[in-house]
N, C-alpha and C positions, 0 to 999 in steps of 0.2 A: 780766696775759698768760698765755695759756694756752700749755703746751709737749706735744709728743705726740711719742711715740718709737714709730719704726718700722722693720720690716726693707725696707731700701730700696737696691737696688743703683742703679747709675747710669742703668741699662737702664730703670728704673721710674720713677725720678725724673723722667724727661724728660716724662711723662705727667701728673706733680703739677701742677694750677692754682695757681699763685701769682705774686704780685708780684716775689718775688727768689727765685731757684735759686741758694746758693753752694754750688759743689762743690770739696769739700777735698782737693787732689791731693798727694799724698806724692811723694818724691822716690824715685825707681826704679820710678814708676808703669809697672804693666802694663795696655795699654789692651785694651778688649774690643771687640765687634764694634759694639755700639749707638752711636748718634749724640754724645752726651756724649762718652763715650770718645773716639770719632775726633776730635772736635773738641780734646780737652786734647792727644791725641798729635801731631796737626798742630802745634798752638800752641806746643807743648815744640820740636818738631822743627825749626820756623822760626825757634826764638828769642825770638818776642812773648812768652812767657811762661816761668818759672822757678817752680818749685816749691819755691825759698825763704820762709821766713816773712814775710809780709808782702807778698808779691809778688802783684798777681791783674791778671786781665785780664776785663773789662767788656765786656759784648755786649747787642743789644736785640734782643727778636722773632728769634730763633734759630729756623730752619727744623726741623721734626720736634721741638720743643720748646716745651711748653705755658706755660711760664713767662713773663712778661713781660719781665723780665731774668735775664739769666746772668751770674754771676761765676764765674770761676776762679780758686781761691784757693790759693798753696801752704801746705803743713805741714810741709815739711821732714822730720823725722823721724817725726813724728806724735803726738807726746808732748804731755801737757795743755799745758805752756808755749808750744809751737810753735801749737797751735791757737787757744789765747786770744791770742796776738801775731796772728795771721793774721785772725782774726774784728772783733778791734778796729781793725784796718788798713781795715775797711770799715765804719766807723763810720757815715759819712755816706750810703753806700748802703743801709743795715739801716735809718736816723733819716729818710730820704728820705718826702716827701709821698706819700699814695697806697700806701704800703708796709704793707698790713694782713698778709699774710701770708707768711712765709719759710720757705722749705725749706733746710736746711741738711745736704747730704750726703755720707757719708765714700766716697770713692773707692778706700781702702784695703782689702786681702783682709779684715784685721781691724782691729778697735779695741779699747783700753782703756779700761774703766769712767773713768778718771779723763781722757781726753780726751773722752767723750761729758759728762762733767761741767763742766768747761771749755767745751766749745760754749755749753751752757746758759747759764751765767754771763755768757759774752763777748757774747752775744746781749742780753741783760738790760741788760748795763752800756751797752753801745753804745746803746739805744733810750732808756735810763731820761731821763724828764723829769719836772723838778719844775715843782709846779702850785699846791700850797695857797694862797700869798698874792697869786697873780696874779688881777686882776680879769677878763683875757681870756686864761683859760688855754688853751693848746694842747698837750692831753692826748697822750700816747703815742699813736701813731697805730699800730703796730704790735701786733695782738691776737692773733696766733698762729705757733708757730713749730714746725715739725716738723723733729726732727732723725731723720736716716735712716742706717743703719748697717747692716753685713752681718748680722748676729745682732741683734736687741733683747734676747733672754732674756741675753746675755753681759754687756749692757753694762747691765741694768737699775739694779741697785743704784746704780750713779755716776749714771745720770740722773734718779733719786731724789734721791740726795745733792745734786746742783745745782739742781733745783727747789727744795728746801727750804732751800738757801742764797740763793738768790736771795729767798725771804721775807723771810729772815734780813737780808741786806744792804740790801734798798730800807728796809725798815723803821729799821734805821739811819741809811741815808742821810736819810730823810724828817726824823725827827728831828733829825738834825745839820743840816740845814740849815732848819729854821724858825727864823726871826726869833726873840729871845728873847722878846718879846713874846707869841709865840702858842708858846713851848715852854718856861715857870714851871715850876719845880719841882712845883706843883700838878698842871697840866696833862700832866707826865712822870708823877705817879703815876697819872693816868687812863689812861696807855698801858700802863702796867703791870697795872692792873687788868682791863684789855681781854682781856691776853693770858690770865688766869685762865680764859677760855672754852675754852682749847685742854686736851687730855687731860692729865691727871696734873699742872698748874700749879696752883698757887696764889699769892697775892698778900696780902701784909700791910701797909698803909702806916703809919708813925710819925708824930705829929706834933710841933710844936713841945714840947709839956706832956711827950710820951713819951720825949723825945731828953733832956730835962733830967732826968724820974727815972733815965734811964740814966746819967747823969753824963758828957755828951760835950761836955766844956766848950770842946774845940777847933773843932769842927763850929759849935758856936752861936756861937762866936766870929766865925769867916767870917761866918755869915747876919746877924748884928745891924745892920749897916748897911743892910738891906734894907727895904723896905715889903712884898716877897713874902716869906711864910712858908716854913720850912723843911720838907722831907719827907724822910723816911729809908725807902727803898722796899726790900721785903724779899722776892723772889721763891724758890718751890720749883718745884724739877721733880724728882717723885718717880718714877723708871723703875727704880730697882733695889730690893734689898730693905730693908726696915726697919732692919737691923743693918751694911749697905753703908756706909761713912764717904763723907759727900759731897766734892765740889769744890766751893769757894767761889770765886764771882769779884764780884770787889769793883771798879766803875764811878765814876768822878770824873763827878759831876754839877753842875757848876757851870755853870748855865745862860746866865750872861754873868758876865764878869769884867773889871771896871775896873781892876782892880789894888785896889782899896779907896781907902785912904789914900795908899799908895803907886802912885799914880795912871800908868797907862799913856801913853803920847803917843798924840795923835789918829788918827795915820796908820793906817791898817788896824784900828783896834780894833773895828771893825764883827766882824770875824772871830772877835773873842771869844763868839761864840753859839756857836762851835765847840767852846767848852773843855769841853761834855758829851757830847761824843764818845765817851769810856769810857763812859758811861750808856749811851748809845743803841746802844754795840755790844752790852750784856748784856741789852739788849731785844732785839738782831736776834739773838742766841744764843737766845735762850728762845723765840723766835718759831719759829727753825729745829728745837728741839727740840721743839715741838709737834707738826712733821711728819713727825721720823724716828724720834721714840719710843726712844732708846737705853735699854740697860738699864743704868741711872747716878741716882746722885741728884745735884743739881746747886742749888746755892743762889746767888741773885743779890741783891747788897746796892749799893742805888745811894743816896749821901748826897748829895741834892739843893737847891741855895740857890742865889743869886747873892752877888757879891761887889764890894758898892756902897759908896763914902763918903759917911755923912752924921754928924750929931753922936754916933751911937749907934755908929758903926763903931770895930772894933779898931783900935788905934794902935800903932805901931813903939815899941818898948819895951816894952808891956802882955806879963804875963804869964798864961798862961792853964793851965788843969789837964785835961789830957786823961783819956780814960774809963780808961786803964790807971793812973793817977795819976801819972803823970810830968809833972813842967810845962816848959811852952814858953814860952822868951822870943821874942815875934815881934819879928824885927827887920826883916822886909820883909812888908807884908800883901798883896803881890803872889804872895808864896809859899804860897797860900791851899790849893791843890789836897792838897797832903801834910797839910794839918791836918784836910781834914774826910776824908781816906783813913785816918788812923791810926786815928780813933775808930771808924771802919767795921770795920778789919782788928782791932782789939781785940774788938768784939763778935763777929768771923767764929769766934772761937776757940770760944764757945760751944757751937759745933754739931761741934766736935771734927774737923774737915774732915781727909780725906785729903792737901789740896792746897789752898791758897790763892793765886788769881791776881788781883792788883789791874791796871786798865787805865785809863791816864789820858795827856792831853796835858797831861804836867805839867812839861817843861823847854824854852825855846828853846836850852839847849844841846845838847840829843839833836837838835835839827833841824842844829846847825852840824855834830855828830859823823857822822849818818848820811844827811842829808836826807831826799828824801820815798822813798826805794827800800824801807829797810827799818827796822821798827821794833825801838826799844829792850829788851834781854831783859836784866834783872837776876834773880838767883835764889841761895839759898841752900843749893840741893840741886842736885846734878849729874845727877840721873836726871830729875827735872822741866823742868830747863834743855835736855837733850837731848831729852827727849817736846816740848817746845813747839817748838823749832828743827825738829825732824824735820816737825812738823804742818805749820809754817809753810812749809817747802819743797814737801811733799807739795800745799797748797793753793794756791799760789802767791801767800801771802800771809806774805813773809818778815821775818824779825827776825834780830839779831846779838846776841850774849850779849858784854855790858860786863861789866868787871872790878866787884868788891866787897870791896877789901882794905881791913881793918880801920884801917888809915891813912888812909882817905878821911873818916873820923868826927871828925878831930881838929878841924876847921873847925865843928864843931855844938858844941862845948864854949863853956858861957854861964857870966857871973860871976853870975848872979842868977835861974838856974833850971837844971834837967835837961839843958836843951839849948837852942841857938838854932835856929830854923826853915831859916835859910839858912847856907852856909858861905864865901861868897864865890862869884866867877866861873869860878875853875879847876875842870874837874871837875865843872860844877854838875849834869849829869845822874847823876853818879853821889853825890854825896851828898844829894842829893834822896833817891836811894833807899835811901842809908846810914841818912839821918832814918827812913824807913817800916821798915825792918829792926828799928826798935827795937822795933816794938810787934807783932812776928809769934812771937817765942819761939823754939822748936825746929820750928815747923809747917814743913813743905816750902811754900816761897813763891816767886811770882815777879813781878816786877813789867817791865809792856809799857808803855815810854813811846811813845805815839805821835803824840806831837807834832807829827812831821814826815811821817805817816801818813794820820793820820785825814781830812784835807782838803786840797785844793786851793786856791791863791791865782791871781792873775790872771784871764787869759779864760776860763779852766776852773774857778774859784772854785765850791767845793762839796764836802760829804762824800763820802767813798770808801765806808764802810761797814766800814771796815778797823779792827779784826782778827776779824771775826767769821767767818770762813772758816778763820782760824788754829785760834782756840778750838773752832769746832764740828768741825773735823779732829781735834784733841786730844782732845775729851770722847769723841768716838764710839770713837776708839783706846781710850782709857780702859775703855769700855765692853767693847769686843772681849776686850782682856787679863783683863779680870776675869770675863768669862764662860767663857772659855775652860778655866781650872783649875775652876769649876763645876760646867762639863759633864763634864770629866775627874773628877773626883771622884763626880760622879752616875753614870757609867759603872763607876768601881770599885765603888761600893757595891752598886748592881744585881749586878756580877759575883760580890762576894761570896756575896750573898743567893743567887744562883742554884745556887752550889756548896755552900752551905750546904743549901739544899734539895735538891739530889741526894745527898748524904754521908748524909741523914735517911731 
């Protein structure tokens, strides 16, 4: 789908030929003399329409308006959240048959860049269609969306960010939605290799022999019961200088999770194809980085394998040795995500990262704690936690910080190894995070448990693409924060040089 940004007032929007014209009307709307503004003012006056987010009024073939259908949509105070809520409420209209061209026009006198970005993302989300494994696919009908604002130059950065995020989120949704036989570790590696065609992105894929040489005993133990060979995927985005420490993202890539010998119940086991949504989010982030080109270095690590029960599968009670040298008693083979992640986190240390963030559909306990609204955030560093929380708020991709008290580690003690891989039901999402913390040392580290937010069940079953937006927002903010001191230092050096030249 193509997005375009235009300087477009409601008067001009009335002349745009399209299948659907959405006019975003804020509270306190002051109408002009054009047909659309007069129409909105009349509807507000008569009480047929209010400007609250989610409220709308649909019309067909309005006189003096070129659009086939017109929708007045309330956006309240015009924030990014309100714009998103308003457009998602119009999902059926945006996704309607024969709707190929949509114009979204802001009727406010000014628009924030974040609101323009939210409009792009909401239209994409509302019109998304999965087709890959359908024999009679009905692809997305919408092919073009024009976002009209009072001044295009003022919101260009936000608009471009929204377009890049759409590319990243939709890549993550695509791979999250694919059935496990169409998203094997090898196919996931191929998707990562394709990203290396984008500027500044490199990809390296490690096979089973490479992983064995690295000593990733925990990762290999999980993969042992599957016919599909594991893949350890390493992506690099080099947008900063060579001396800039990278941010490392580690995405859990269990392409299907039966639970292993500790097998899961049959009900809803099909949804365990979503257990690689952490990995999919890393792919999505790199897709967005390829578009945005921020001045930052990022490494993406994806330990990808299946968790299957056969004669070679790891058993409850087995003890494995991780890459770090620490031994782990496997008390439950369905707690496999932390096993593949711990070796990837150990590997991440070789990059001497500024920060590490792992992303994983790790625990059902986090779903119980936070539902599908916020991802669980755990961190050993307050500044990193605050930056991720702020990024989630700004991107409308929310998270919530959870505790990491040392007392939660007590349940991980083992009589036969350095630690067990589970610690009972109580505080399950926290004890899982405490397990991972044992492999990060003093490096600033955060863990995002996305078990409740990475996909939806029921009639709306499918991947959400979260937390791509949160992570991209965080990385862009970090690149800006890094660039500002560098620019100031450069100006200071130039000033000193100029003064020295004058003195001589």
